[in-house]
N, C-alpha and C positions, 0 to 999 in steps of 0.2 A: 450802291447796288440798286438796280431799277426795281420799282414796285411791281408786284405781281398784278396782272389785270384782274379786276373784279367786275362782276356783272350784277345788274338788278339792284344797285345800291340806293336807288330812289324809286318810289312807286306812287301811283295816284291813290288817293284815299277812296274808300268805297263809293260807288256810284250814287247810292241814295242820298248821301250828304250833299253831292253836287247838284243833282236834279232838283232837290228841294228848293234851291235858289233860282233855278232856271225855268221850271215849268210855268206855263201861262197861268195867270190868276183866273179863277172861276168868275163868271159874270156876276156882277154885283159886289165883288170883293173890294175892299178899300185899296186905293192906289198906293203902292209902296212909297215910303218916304225916300227922298233923294239920298244917295250915299254920303256918309260923312267924309270929310277931307282930312287926311293925315299927312304928316311930313316926317321923313327920316332922311336927312340930306347931309352928306359930309362936306364941310367947308374947312379945308386945311386940317388943323389939329382938333377941330371941334365938329360935333354933329348938331344940326338944327333939328329939334324934335318938337312935335306938337300934334294936337288933335283939335280940329275946329279953330277957334280964335286964340287958344292958349298955346304960345310957342316959346321955347327956351333953348338954350345951348348947353351941351355937356362935352367934357373932354373925351377925346377918342380913346377907346379901348377895343380889343379884338372882338368882344361880344357884339358890338354894333354891326360889324360886317356880317356876322352870322344872322343877326336879327333881320337886317336889310334883305339878305338873300331869301329868307323864309317869307317875308312879306311880299317879295317880288313874285313868288310862286305859291299862291294860296292853294290849299287842298292838295299839296304834293309833299310826300314824305322824302326826306333826304337822310341817308345814313350819316352818323356822326363822323365817320372817317372821311367822307366826302367834304363835309363842312370844314374839318381840320385841314385837309389836303388842298382845298381850293374849290372853286365853283365847278361843278360837273357840267358838261355840255353834250348835247346830242350830236352824233355824227350821222351821216346819211345811212349807214348800215345799222343804226339804232344801238350802237355801242357807245361807250362813254370815253371821253378824254378829259384832261384837267388843264385849267388855265395856270395853276400854280401848285404843283405837287410837292409841297414842302411841309409835311406834318411836323418835322423836327422843330419848326419855329414855335409850335405850341407845346413842346415838351413830349410829343408822341413819337417814339423811335420805332420804326417798323423794321422787322427782320423778315427773311424769306419764309419763316414759319409762322409769321403773323403773331408772335408773342414776344415777351420780354426776356426770353432766354431762360437758362436754368436758375432755380431759386438759390442754389449754392454751387459755386464752382468746385473743381476737384481739390484745390488747395484748402478751401474752407472746410470741406467735408473731412479731409485728412486731419486738419487741426481739431475738429470736433471729436473725431474718433480717438485721437491721441489723448485728448483731455478726458474722454470717457474712461479710457484705460487707467489713467492716473487716479480718477475718482473712485473707480472700483477697488483699486489697491488701497486707497485711503479708507474706503468703507470697510474692507476686510481687516485692516490694521486696527481701526477704531473698535470694531466688534471684538477682536481678540483681546484688546485691552479693557473692554467694558466701558468705553467712553461713549455714552449714549448720545450726548449732544453733538459730538463730532460726527458720529455715524448718521444722525438725522440730517445734518447739513450736507454731508456727502450724498445721501439718498435724494435730497431735494434737488441738488445740482445735476445729479444723474438723470432725474426725471425731466428736467428742463431741457438738457441737451438731447436726450432721446426723443423728446417731442419735436424739437427743431429738425433733427435728422429725419424723422418719420414724415414731416411735412414736405421735405425737399426730395425724398427718395421714395419711389413707388414700388410696385411689385417687381420682384426680380432684380432689385437694385437700380431700376431705371430712374433717371432724374425727372422729377416733376418740373413743369414749366410754370413760369411766373404768369401774372395776369396778362391777358391778350391785349394787343394794341387796340382792338375794337372796344374792349371794356374801358381802357384808359381814355380813349377818345370820347366815349359816352360820358364818363365822369367829367372830363375837361370841358366839353361843350355845354353840358347841362349847367355846371357851376358858372361858366362864363356868361351864358345867356341870362341866367337867373340874376346874376349880379347886375347886369345892365338894366333889366326890368325893375329891380329894386331901386336903382338910381333914378330911373324915370319916374317911378311912383313917388319918390321923395319930392319931386317937383310938380307932378300932376297925378294925384291919386286916381282920378278917373281913368286916365290913359294907362297907368300902371295896372289897374284892375282889368281893363280890356285885354292887355297883352298877357297878363297872368292866366286868364281864362282861355285865350285863343292860341297861345304858343305852347306846343307840346314838345317836351324834350325827352331824351332817352337814347336807346340805340338808334331809333329813327326819330327825326325831329320834323315838325310841320307847323304851319300856320293854318288854323281852321277857323275862319271868321264866323262869328255868330250873326253879324249884320254887315252889309257891304260897306267897305271903306275904300275911297280913292286915295292911294298913297303916292306922294311925291317922293321918289327914291333916287339915291345916287350912292356912289362909293361901293 
């Protein structure tokens, strides 16, 4: 089923953050230092990673591609769904297309309603209701016989099943929807990027610290550098 078009899924960060790095220095101000040189380059099944003279290699995982894309577009926010689905590109009419719209490869399954479907299907709800009916009969029988412990167990199970049904069924018996694809993309991308940054930090604490401060994750992800870095990027 084709994905529904979405618009404005990435946006520029507020202008003041960008101008602060581009406005001319007042007369007499110290000359800014030259940008640091960083590298995040894919070489086969490994990524060459480094900042300055310290360079090392790490095994490829999906998070490196996300990270490289953010570094390639500083001060620009990208929706987590776009990172999962592939790199967004501008078209002449300022809409977006995808190089690789395959979010399923990251475990994110999109439906036309942009959610994960009903929390309980009809068969599951029928099973729950049948079990509730049995438990209520059990409770009535236990009370009639004065079996307190048996009644307490039945009441506890009734409460659990009622809670599950209440979560899955809304007002008027309408089915509630499970977590949206956007939310699951947010969780997946955040976890994946942070795992890569942790791996980098284990080999170069300074670089890991820089990325932890400058890479923002969430529904929108971005690279907001504190100091200029010239990145050698690929992949």
